[in-house]
C-alpha positions in Angstrom: 99.3 208.4 51.9 99.9 205.2 49.9 100.4 202.0 51.9 103.1 199.5 50.9 102.0 196.0 50.0 103.2 193.3 52.4 106.2 191.4 51.0 105.5 188.2 52.9 104.0 186.4 49.9 106.8 187.5 47.7 109.3 186.1 50.2 107.4 182.9 50.6 107.2 182.4 46.8 111.0 183.2 46.5 111.7 180.6 49.2 109.6 177.9 47.5 111.3 178.6 44.2 114.8 178.4 45.8 113.9 175.2 47.6 112.5 173.7 44.4 115.5 174.9 42.4 117.9 173.4 45.0 116.1 170.0 44.9 116.1 170.0 41.1 119.9 170.9 41.0 120.6 168.1 43.6 118.6 165.6 41.5 120.2 166.7 38.2 123.8 167.2 39.4 125.1 163.6 38.8 123.6 163.7 35.2 125.4 167.0 34.6 128.7 166.8 36.4 129.7 163.1 36.8 132.0 161.7 34.2 130.8 158.9 31.8 132.3 155.5 31.9 131.8 153.5 28.6 131.9 149.8 28.8 132.2 147.5 25.7 131.2 143.9 26.4 131.5 141.2 23.8 129.2 138.2 23.5 131.9 135.6 23.1 131.3 132.0 22.0 131.6 129.6 24.9 133.6 126.4 24.8 132.0 123.6 22.8 129.9 121.4 25.1 130.8 117.8 25.7 129.0 115.0 24.0 127.5 113.4 27.2 125.3 110.5 27.8 124.2 111.2 31.4 123.3 114.6 32.9 126.0 116.6 34.6 125.8 119.2 37.4 128.2 121.2 39.5 127.7 123.5 42.4 130.0 126.2 43.9 129.9 129.1 46.3 132.0 132.3 46.4 132.0 135.3 48.8 131.1 138.6 47.1 131.2 140.9 50.2 132.5 144.3 49.0 134.7 146.7 51.0 133.7 149.2 53.6 132.4 152.5 52.2 130.3 151.3 49.3 126.7 152.7 49.2 123.9 150.2 49.8 121.0 149.6 47.5 117.4 149.0 48.5 116.3 151.8 50.8 117.4 154.6 48.4 118.1 157.8 50.3 117.5 156.0 53.6 120.4 153.6 53.1 123.8 154.2 54.6 127.2 153.2 53.2 128.5 149.9 54.6 130.8 150.1 57.5 131.5 146.4 57.8 129.5 143.1 57.8 127.1 141.1 60.0 126.7 138.3 57.5 128.6 137.7 54.3 127.1 138.2 50.8 127.5 135.2 48.5 127.2 134.0 44.9 126.1 130.4 44.6 126.4 128.8 41.1 124.5 125.8 39.8 125.8 124.3 36.5 123.4 122.0 34.6 124.1 120.1 31.4 121.5 117.7 29.9 122.4 115.4 27.1 122.0 116.9 23.6 121.2 120.3 25.2 123.0 123.6 25.8 124.5 123.9 29.3 123.2 126.5 31.6 124.2 128.2 34.9 121.8 129.6 37.5 123.5 131.8 40.0 121.9 133.1 43.2 123.3 136.4 44.5 122.9 138.2 47.8 122.3 141.5 45.9 119.4 143.9 45.8 118.7 143.4 42.1 120.2 142.0 39.0 122.0 144.0 36.4 122.6 143.5 32.7 126.1 144.9 33.1 126.8 142.1 35.6 125.1 139.5 33.4 126.9 140.3 30.2 130.3 140.8 31.8 130.0 137.5 33.7 129.1 135.8 30.4 132.1 137.4 28.7 134.5 136.1 31.5 133.2 132.6 31.7 133.0 132.0 27.9 136.7 131.1 27.7 136.5 128.8 30.7 133.1 127.0 30.4 130.6 125.8 27.9 127.9 128.1 29.2 126.8 130.7 26.6 125.4 134.1 27.5 121.8 133.0 26.9 122.3 130.1 29.2 123.4 132.3 32.2 120.8 133.6 34.7 121.5 135.8 37.6 118.9 135.4 40.3 118.9 137.5 43.5 117.7 137.5 47.1 116.9 141.2 47.0 118.6 141.9 50.3 118.3 145.6 51.1 121.7 145.5 52.8 123.8 144.8 49.8 125.7 147.2 47.5 124.4 149.5 44.9 126.3 151.3 42.0 126.5 148.4 39.6 123.2 148.9 37.7 122.8 149.2 34.0 120.8 152.4 34.1 121.8 155.9 35.3 118.4 156.2 37.0 119.0 153.4 39.5 122.7 154.1 40.0 121.7 157.6 41.0 118.5 157.1 42.9 118.7 153.5 44.1 121.2 154.3 46.9 121.9 157.2 49.2 124.8 158.3 47.0 124.8 158.5 43.2 127.0 157.1 40.4 128.1 153.8 38.8 131.3 152.3 40.3 133.3 150.5 37.6 135.7 148.9 40.1 132.9 147.5 42.3 131.2 146.2 39.2 134.3 144.4 37.9 134.9 143.0 41.4 131.4 141.5 41.5 131.7 140.2 37.9 134.9 138.5 38.6 133.7 136.9 41.8 130.4 135.7 40.3 132.3 134.3 37.2 134.6 132.5 39.6 131.6 130.7 41.1 130.3 129.6 37.7 133.8 128.4 36.6 134.2 126.5 39.8 130.8 124.8 39.4 131.7 123.9 35.9 135.0 122.4 36.9 133.4 120.3 39.6 130.7 118.9 37.4 129.8 115.2 37.7 126.9 112.9 37.0 123.8 114.1 38.7 120.3 113.3 39.7 117.5 115.8 40.3 114.2 116.2 41.9 111.8 119.2 42.1 109.0 119.9 44.5 107.0 122.5 46.4 105.7 123.1 49.9 103.5 125.9 51.2 104.7 128.1 54.1 102.4 130.6 55.9 102.9 132.8 58.9 106.3 134.1 58.1 105.2 136.6 55.4 102.5 139.2 55.2 101.1 141.4 52.4 102.4 144.9 53.2 100.0 146.6 50.8 96.8 144.6 51.6 94.5 147.5 50.6 96.0 147.6 47.1 95.8 143.8 46.9 92.1 143.8 47.9 91.2 146.0 45.0 91.8 143.0 42.7 88.7 141.4 44.2 86.7 144.5 45.2 86.7 143.4 48.8 84.8 145.6 51.3 86.8 147.5 53.8 85.6 145.5 56.8 87.2 142.4 55.3 90.7 143.9 54.9 92.3 142.8 58.2 95.7 141.7 59.5 94.6 138.1 59.2 93.9 138.7 55.5 97.4 140.2 55.1 98.9 137.0 56.4 96.9 135.0 53.9 97.4 137.3 50.8 100.9 136.0 50.1 102.6 133.5 47.8 103.2 130.6 50.2 105.0 128.3 47.7 108.6 127.3 48.3 109.9 125.7 45.1 113.0 123.6 45.3 115.4 121.8 42.8 117.4 119.2 44.7 120.7 118.0 43.2 122.6 114.9 44.1 126.0 114.3 42.6 128.1 111.2 41.9 131.1 110.8 44.1 134.4 109.0 43.4 132.9 105.7 44.8 130.2 105.7 42.1 127.4 106.5 44.6 125.1 109.6 44.5 125.1 111.9 47.5 123.2 115.1 48.3 125.1 118.2 47.2 122.7 121.1 47.3 119.5 122.8 46.3 118.2 125.8 44.5 115.1 127.3 46.2 112.6 130.1 45.3 110.5 131.9 47.9 108.6 135.1 48.0 109.8 137.4 50.9 111.2 140.9 50.8 114.8 141.2 52.0 113.7 143.9 54.6 113.8 142.2 58.0 116.9 144.4 58.5 115.6 148.0 58.4 116.8 151.1 56.7 119.7 153.1 58.2 121.4 149.8 59.2 125.0 150.0 58.1 126.8 146.6 57.9 126.5 144.3 54.9 123.7 141.8 55.6 122.1 139.0 53.6 118.9 139.4 55.7 116.7 136.3 56.2 118.4 134.7 53.3 121.6 134.3 55.3 120.0 131.7 57.6 117.9 130.2 54.8 121.1 129.5 52.9 123.4 128.6 55.8 121.1 126.4 57.9 120.0 124.2 55.0 123.5 123.6 53.8 124.6 122.8 57.4 121.6 120.6 57.8 122.4 118.6 54.7 126.0 118.2 55.9 124.8 117.0 59.4 122.1 114.6 58.1 123.8 112.9 55.2 127.2 111.3 54.9 128.0 113.4 51.9 131.6 113.9 50.6 130.5 117.3 49.1 130.3 120.7 50.8 126.6 121.3 50.4 125.4 124.6 48.9 121.8 126.0 49.3 121.1 128.9 46.9 117.8 130.7 47.5 116.2 133.4 45.3 113.2 135.6 45.0 109.9 134.6 43.5 106.8 136.9 43.4 107.7 138.9 46.5 106.9 142.6 45.6 104.1 143.0 48.1 105.2 140.2 50.5 107.2 141.4 53.5 108.7 139.3 56.4 106.1 139.0 59.1 108.4 140.5 61.8 107.0 141.1 65.3 106.2 144.8 65.6 109.0 146.6 67.5 111.5 143.8 67.1 112.5 144.2 63.5 116.3 143.6 63.0 118.8 140.8 63.5 116.6 138.9 65.9 113.6 138.8 63.6 115.7 138.1 60.6 117.2 135.1 62.4 113.9 133.8 63.6 112.2 134.1 60.2 115.3 132.8 58.3 115.7 129.8 60.5 112.0 128.9 60.3 112.2 129.0 56.5 115.3 126.9 56.6 113.7 124.3 58.7 110.8 123.9 56.2 113.3 123.9 53.3 115.3 121.1 54.9 112.1 119.0 55.3 111.3 119.6 51.6 114.9 118.6 50.7 114.5 115.3 52.7 111.2 114.6 51.0 112.7 115.1 47.5 115.4 112.5 48.4 112.7 109.8 48.1 112.1 110.9 44.5 115.8 110.7 43.7 116.1 107.2 45.3 113.3 106.0 43.1 114.9 107.2 39.8 116.2 104.9 37.2 119.7 105.0 35.9 120.7 107.1 34.1 118.6 109.8 35.7 116.5 112.0 33.3 117.2 115.7 32.8 115.5 117.8 30.2 116.3 121.5 29.8 115.1 124.3 27.5 116.6 127.8 27.4 114.9 130.9 25.9 116.5 134.3 26.4 115.4 137.5 24.6 116.6 141.0 25.0 113.9 143.7 24.4 114.3 147.5 24.1 111.1 148.9 25.5 111.7 152.1 23.7 111.8 150.4 20.3 109.0 147.9 20.5 106.2 147.8 17.9 102.7 148.6 19.2 101.8 144.9 19.1 104.8 144.0 21.3 104.2 146.8 23.8 101.1 145.2 25.3 100.0 148.7 26.6 103.2 149.9 28.3 103.9 153.7 28.2 106.2 155.3 25.7 108.7 156.1 28.5 109.2 155.5 32.2 107.9 157.9 34.9 108.4 157.7 38.7 105.4 158.1 40.9 105.3 160.4 43.9 104.3 157.4 46.1 107.8 156.0 45.5 109.3 158.8 47.7 106.7 158.0 50.4 108.3 154.5 50.8 106.7 151.1 51.2 104.5 150.1 54.2 106.7 149.3 57.1 109.5 151.7 55.9 107.8 155.0 56.2 110.1 157.9 57.1 108.7 160.9 59.0 107.6 163.3 57.7 107.9 162.5 54.0 105.7 159.4 54.0 102.7 161.3 55.4 102.8 164.3 53.2 99.9 164.8 50.7 100.9 163.9 47.1 103.8 161.8 48.4 101.6 159.7 50.6 100.5 156.2 49.5 96.9 156.0 48.3 97.1 159.5 46.8 96.4 158.8 43.1 95.8 161.4 40.5 92.0 161.9 40.2 91.9 164.3 37.3 93.6 164.2 33.9 94.0 160.5 34.2 93.5 159.7 30.5 97.3 159.7 29.8 99.2 156.5 29.6 100.4 156.7 33.2 96.8 157.1 34.4 96.5 157.6 38.1 100.2 158.1 38.8 101.2 161.4 40.4 104.5 162.2 38.7 107.4 162.9 41.1 108.6 166.5 40.2 105.7 166.5 37.7 106.7 166.9 34.0 110.2 167.9 35.0 111.0 164.2 34.8 110.9 164.6 31.0 114.2 166.6 31.3 115.8 163.2 32.0 116.1 161.4 28.7 114.1 158.2 28.4 117.4 156.3 27.7 118.6 157.1 31.3 115.8 155.0 32.7 116.1 151.2 32.5 114.7 150.3 29.0 116.6 147.2 27.8 115.3 144.0 29.5 116.2 140.4 29.5 113.3 137.9 29.5 114.1 134.3 30.2 112.2 131.0 30.2 114.2 128.0 31.5 112.9 124.5 31.8 114.4 122.0 34.2 112.4 118.8 33.9 108.9 119.8 35.2 110.0 123.1 36.6 109.7 126.2 34.3 111.5 129.2 35.6 110.3 132.6 34.2 113.0 135.2 35.0 112.1 138.9 34.7 113.9 142.1 35.9 110.8 143.5 37.7 109.6 143.1 41.3 106.4 141.2 40.7 103.4 141.3 43.1 101.5 138.2 44.2 98.6 138.7 41.8 100.8 139.9 38.9 102.8 136.6 39.3 99.6 134.6 39.1 98.7 136.3 35.8 102.1 135.7 34.3 102.1 132.1 35.5 98.7 131.4 33.8 99.9 133.1 30.6 103.0 130.8 30.5 101.1 127.7 31.4 98.7 128.3 28.5 101.7 128.0 26.1 103.2 124.8 27.5 102.2 121.4 26.2 100.0 119.3 28.5 101.8 118.2 31.6 102.3 118.6 35.3 104.3 121.8 35.2 105.5 123.9 38.1 105.9 127.5 36.8 108.0 129.8 39.0 108.4 133.5 38.4 111.7 135.0 39.6 111.7 138.7 40.3 114.6 141.0 39.7 116.6 138.5 37.6 119.3 140.0 35.4 118.3 143.6 35.9 115.9 146.1 37.6 112.9 147.9 36.2 111.0 148.7 39.3 107.7 147.0 40.1 105.0 145.2 38.2 101.5 145.5 39.7 98.0 144.6 38.4 96.0 147.6 36.9 93.8 147.4 40.0 96.8 147.7 42.4 98.3 150.4 40.2 95.1 152.5 40.5 95.4 153.1 44.2 99.1 154.3 43.9 100.7 152.6 46.9 104.5 152.3 46.8 104.4 149.4 44.4 102.1 151.2 41.9 104.1 154.4 42.1 107.3 152.4 41.4 105.7 150.7 38.3 107.8 152.8 35.9 106.1 152.0 32.6 102.5 152.4 33.7 99.4 150.2 34.3 100.2 148.2 31.1 103.4 146.8 32.7 101.8 143.5 33.7 100.5 143.1 30.2 104.0 143.4 28.8 105.4 140.8 31.3 102.6 138.3 30.7 102.5 138.8 27.0 106.3 138.7 26.4 106.8 135.7 28.8 104.0 133.8 27.0 105.4 134.7 23.6 108.9 133.5 24.6 107.4 130.3 25.9 105.4 129.7 22.8 108.5 130.3 20.6 110.6 128.0 22.8 108.0 125.2 22.5 107.6 125.6 18.8 111.1 126.5 17.6 113.4 125.1 20.3 116.2 127.1 21.9 116.0 130.9 21.8 119.1 133.1 22.0 117.8 136.5 20.9 120.7 138.6 22.0 123.0 141.1 20.2 126.6 140.3 19.5 127.8 142.8 22.1 126.7 145.6 24.4 127.8 149.1 25.2 127.0 151.0 28.3 127.7 154.7 29.0 127.1 155.4 32.7 127.6 158.4 34.9 130.2 157.3 37.3 131.8 157.9 40.7 134.4 155.9 42.5 133.5 154.5 45.9 136.0 151.6 46.1 138.3 152.5 49.0 142.0 153.4 48.3 144.8 154.8 50.4 148.4 155.8 50.2 148.9 154.8 53.9 151.0 151.9 54.8 149.1 149.2 56.8 149.0 150.4 60.4 150.0 147.8 63.0 146.9 146.4 64.8 146.6 147.4 68.5 144.0 146.8 71.1 141.8 149.7 72.0 139.4 148.0 74.5 139.4 144.5 76.0 136.4 142.2 75.4 133.3 143.1 77.3 130.0 141.2 77.5 126.6 142.8 76.8 123.5 140.7 77.8 120.5 140.2 75.6 117.6 142.6 75.7 114.1 142.5 74.2 115.5 143.9 70.9 119.2 142.9 71.0 121.1 139.6 71.0 123.8 139.0 73.6 127.4 139.6 72.5 131.0 139.9 73.4 132.8 143.0 71.9 136.3 144.4 71.7 137.9 147.3 69.8 141.2 147.5 67.9 143.0 149.9 65.6 144.6 148.8 62.4 144.8 149.1 58.7 142.8 151.3 56.4 139.7 149.5 55.0 141.3 149.4 51.6 143.4 146.5 52.9 140.7 144.4 54.6 139.7 142.1 51.7 136.2 141.4 53.1 135.6 138.7 50.5 138.2 136.6 52.4 137.7 135.0 55.8 138.8 137.4 58.6 137.4 136.5 62.0 137.6 133.2 63.9 136.7 132.3 67.5 139.3 130.1 69.3 138.9 128.1 72.5 141.4 126.9 75.1 140.1 124.1 77.3 143.5 123.4 78.8 145.1 121.8 75.7 146.1 125.0 73.8 144.2 127.3 71.5 142.0 125.6 68.8 139.4 127.0 66.4 136.0 126.7 68.1 133.4 124.5 66.5 129.9 123.6 67.7 128.4 120.4 66.4 131.2 120.4 63.8 130.4 123.9 62.6 133.2 126.4 63.0 132.4 129.6 64.8 133.8 132.2 62.4 132.7 135.0 60.1 131.4 132.5 57.5 128.4 132.1 59.7 126.0 134.7 61.0 127.3 135.6 64.5 130.6 137.5 64.0 130.5 141.1 63.0 133.1 143.6 62.0 132.4 147.4 61.9 134.6 150.3 61.2 134.1 153.1 63.7 136.2 155.8 62.0 139.2 156.4 59.8 142.3 157.8 61.5 145.6 159.4 60.4 147.2 156.0 60.3 144.3 153.7 59.3 141.0 153.0 61.1 139.4 151.8 64.3 137.2 148.7 64.4 134.8 146.9 66.6 134.3 143.1 66.6 131.3 141.5 68.1 130.5 137.8 68.7 126.7 137.5 68.9 124.9 134.7 70.7 128.2 133.4 72.3 128.6 130.2 74.1 128.7 130.5 77.8 132.2 129.5 78.8 132.7 126.4 80.9 134.8 126.9 84.1 137.9 125.5 82.3 137.4 127.3 79.0 138.7 130.6 77.6 137.9 132.2 74.3 139.6 134.7 72.1 139.0 136.0 68.6 141.6 135.8 65.8 141.7 138.6 63.2 143.4 137.0 60.1 146.5 138.4 58.4 146.2 140.6 55.3 146.6 140.1 52.5 144.9 136.7 52.8 146.7 133.7 51.3 150.0 135.5 50.8 153.0 136.7 52.8 151.2 139.2 55.1 152.1 142.8 55.5 149.6 142.8 58.3 150.1 139.9 60.6 147.3 138.1 62.5 145.9 139.7 65.7 144.3 138.1 68.7 141.9 139.7 71.2 142.7 139.1 74.9 141.2 135.9 76.3 137.8 136.2 77.9 
């Protein structure tokens, strides 16, 4: 009698094939089924610059908070679409014009990364309103992981950078228009200016999240790789440009500052839903408020902060307390040090002669990594490839069980067949990645070198590790004339190409190495091209190596909310109730209301204000002259759910004032639309 062979192995193989096929279909579906949006952007000539004898500057700030429902960028599949805001997202524009030089605009953005679509579209919009040309515009970012996605210039990051795939044209146009409005406003407010630059070192608020990879740069023995070393293996430098402006009385007053620091925007963890600027919210707000409080300035101060070489530098949150409390603690501590530096730089400005000196250089070059000559490639691979360690997530953001699986786990490099260009990288989905054309990965990069007096800003669209930044810095310094230069590398400016690690860091394949898309030669490209651009700038003068226009064809999906519902009247669902603080949570008052669909909310406009009645009628609440409203960091709006008529919302006031015996509070929800005849009138919570 013949025995039948067991079919268990056949079933197991079939199951594995079906799972693999399902994963592949899920990954490939947006590239197959989503429609393509084609954008044509023209590089227009800017207005002719004025013939000026003294340097000019202008500063402006604009809210760029998108609507509810947009996917968030930064934690990839572990992100969740925004359901409201805890802090606002902002664009802060700094216009600078030196005599006999091309004007420039540096803009800091509470976004996860830059984008060439944003850069080029903003340049197109501002050309008819300002004298800033496309090569004089630089978009610098905070790299908050709680900002929007879906505005990138590559299909790869529009699909895999968020929890939902696709480029959103309406979101991108919204961001472009708001950012352009900040630049135009800064230009329109320009006046004579004085400047000072300086640095201070800050330790204890950041730590190296991949200390084992960093240690490979120096062949350190294992017993020396400690938590104490992780706190030291960081870029401690905070670099600031202070700007004072001339007022109507002919005197110069503090107006703002532009500050670089190296810290990941990850104090707010994955799965957190509201929009949040992370530690940068307090670094920006507290310095601006401190300037206003300390100086008798007629200007509304603006503090714009942006990333330096942060790729392996995380916030040093207290274990188990990561979230709003730690973001606040770290952000406020950074702000206190920044304000001290700002004060110190005031002494330099006071000592300046009149007119104050300003020297600027601008070098901007677009490179297609797929079309470079061998000499210009500096060892990068012929196409991008994603490492399996990218799915395993960065240290501190591990997700069970994926981050502990062999092959996906950090520190799991390829040990055989490593003679290919990508070396030790384990390819995610193996060679199936080649089914995605090289053009779908990011491949056209903007390199910028911008001089502002003794500060040289090197802006690149990669996340640069500490030691990679040191290599780029030395390469640029070698091309500058003798002088006392401060060279600052800005990560993720104007685009996103993943990470840039040293070859030693790459070899161990932690998250940063797995996410170095163009292989171990990536740092060589960044150092070589940044040095070359600096050399050309020094020898030839201004560099504007850009095409006359750009075309983008991106797989698209609409996330911008829309509805055919009329705005539903607002109605109270639950009265204000107090929740005391706990070890992990701040104290807050909260109430619930029903109202309009989120398509009507206009989150870029002020919405929430605390009011107080101390026996003389209701007035907007202010503490030490600072209004308590949603332009700060303590008022939160979250949508609970959509309904047949609109949506239900929760409002929270965190860290509230304890009411005095003769005081009552209430929260005002502003009318919508803002600034026009409302179809949705204002709404007040009950007094509490």
